[in-house]
C-alpha positions as CSV (number, residue, x, y, z in Angstrom):
1,T,56.2,64.5,-56.9
2,V,56.2,61.4,-59.4
3,P,58.6,61.0,-62.2
4,R,57.5,61.2,-65.7
5,S,58.4,57.7,-66.4
6,V,55.7,56.4,-64.3
7,F,52.9,57.9,-66.5
8,G,54.2,56.1,-69.8
9,E,56.9,55.9,-72.1
10,R,59.5,58.7,-71.9
11,K,61.0,60.3,-74.9
12,E,64.6,61.3,-74.8
13,G,64.8,65.1,-74.3
14,E,61.2,65.3,-73.5
15,D,61.9,67.0,-70.2
16,A,64.2,69.8,-71.7
17,E,61.4,70.5,-74.5
18,I,58.6,71.0,-71.6
19,L,61.1,73.4,-69.8
20,K,61.8,75.3,-73.0
21,E,58.2,75.9,-73.8
22,S,57.4,77.0,-70.3
23,G,59.4,80.2,-70.9
24,L,60.7,80.0,-67.5
25,F,64.4,79.8,-68.6
26,S,65.6,82.3,-70.9
27,D,68.6,81.7,-73.4
28,G,71.4,83.7,-71.9
29,A,69.3,86.8,-71.9
30,T,69.4,88.7,-68.7
31,L,66.5,88.6,-66.7
32,P,64.7,91.9,-65.6
33,F,65.2,92.7,-62.1
34,V,64.5,95.5,-59.4
35,P,67.5,96.6,-57.7
36,F,67.5,96.2,-53.7
37,E,67.0,99.6,-52.1
38,R,69.0,100.9,-49.4
39,G,67.3,102.3,-46.6
40,D,67.0,102.4,-42.9
41,F,65.9,99.0,-42.1
42,I,67.2,99.4,-38.4
43,E,64.1,98.5,-36.3
44,P,63.5,101.0,-33.4
45,V,64.7,100.1,-30.1
46,H,62.0,101.8,-28.1
47,F,58.1,101.9,-28.6
48,K,57.2,105.2,-29.7
49,D,54.6,105.6,-27.2
50,I,52.6,103.7,-24.5
51,L,49.6,102.6,-27.0
52,E,52.4,101.0,-29.2
53,A,53.8,99.2,-26.2
54,K,50.3,98.0,-25.3
55,L,49.4,96.6,-28.7
56,A,52.8,94.6,-28.8
57,I,51.9,93.1,-25.3
58,A,48.5,92.1,-26.4
59,S,50.1,90.6,-29.6
60,F,52.9,88.8,-27.2
61,L,50.2,87.4,-25.0
62,G,47.7,86.6,-27.5
63,R,44.9,88.2,-25.9
64,P,43.3,91.7,-25.3
65,L,44.8,93.6,-22.3
66,A,41.1,94.4,-21.5
67,T,40.4,90.6,-20.4
68,L,43.4,90.8,-17.8
69,H,42.7,91.2,-14.3
70,D,42.9,94.6,-12.5
71,A,46.1,93.8,-10.8
72,Q,47.8,92.4,-13.9
73,R,46.9,95.6,-15.9
74,C,48.2,97.9,-13.0
75,H,51.5,95.7,-13.2
76,L,51.9,96.4,-17.1
77,D,51.0,100.0,-16.5
78,N,54.0,100.3,-14.0
79,L,56.3,98.4,-16.4
80,M,55.5,100.6,-19.3
81,A,56.0,103.7,-16.9
82,E,59.3,102.4,-16.2
83,T,60.6,101.8,-19.8
84,L,59.6,101.6,-23.2
85,H,62.8,99.8,-24.3
86,K,61.4,96.8,-26.6
87,K,63.3,93.9,-25.4
88,D,63.5,95.0,-21.7
89,L,59.7,95.5,-21.5
90,I,58.9,92.3,-23.2
91,N,61.5,90.4,-21.1
92,K,59.6,91.9,-18.0
93,V,56.3,91.0,-19.2
94,K,57.5,87.5,-20.1
95,A,59.1,87.0,-16.6
96,Y,55.7,88.3,-15.0
97,F,53.4,86.0,-17.0
98,E,55.6,83.0,-16.5
99,L,54.0,80.0,-14.9
100,R,55.6,79.1,-11.4
101,L,55.0,76.0,-9.5
102,Y,53.7,76.9,-6.1
103,Q,54.0,74.9,-2.8
104,A,51.9,75.6,0.2
105,G,54.2,76.8,3.3
106,V,57.4,77.1,1.0
107,Q,58.9,80.4,0.3
């Protein structure tokens, strides 16, 4: 931002007057507020079903699962049959789709 003094002569207290006119600050009065409601904000640890897991995996990969090869989709189905635990499943998907260097003849 540019200081007001750049635009011309500055009067003493001009900034305070502008702030007071804006109505953004109250003179000691309490501001209205909405109290924070306590609730169950703990995120579930498991996906509720395979469809939710597939949506999360597609979101993680950034592409629809239908665009994957059959072998990749089969592997994902096997992973989801194993577990629906969110962290475990996403970590296994991440490990499966991680880029690896390949050298011919080396195992």
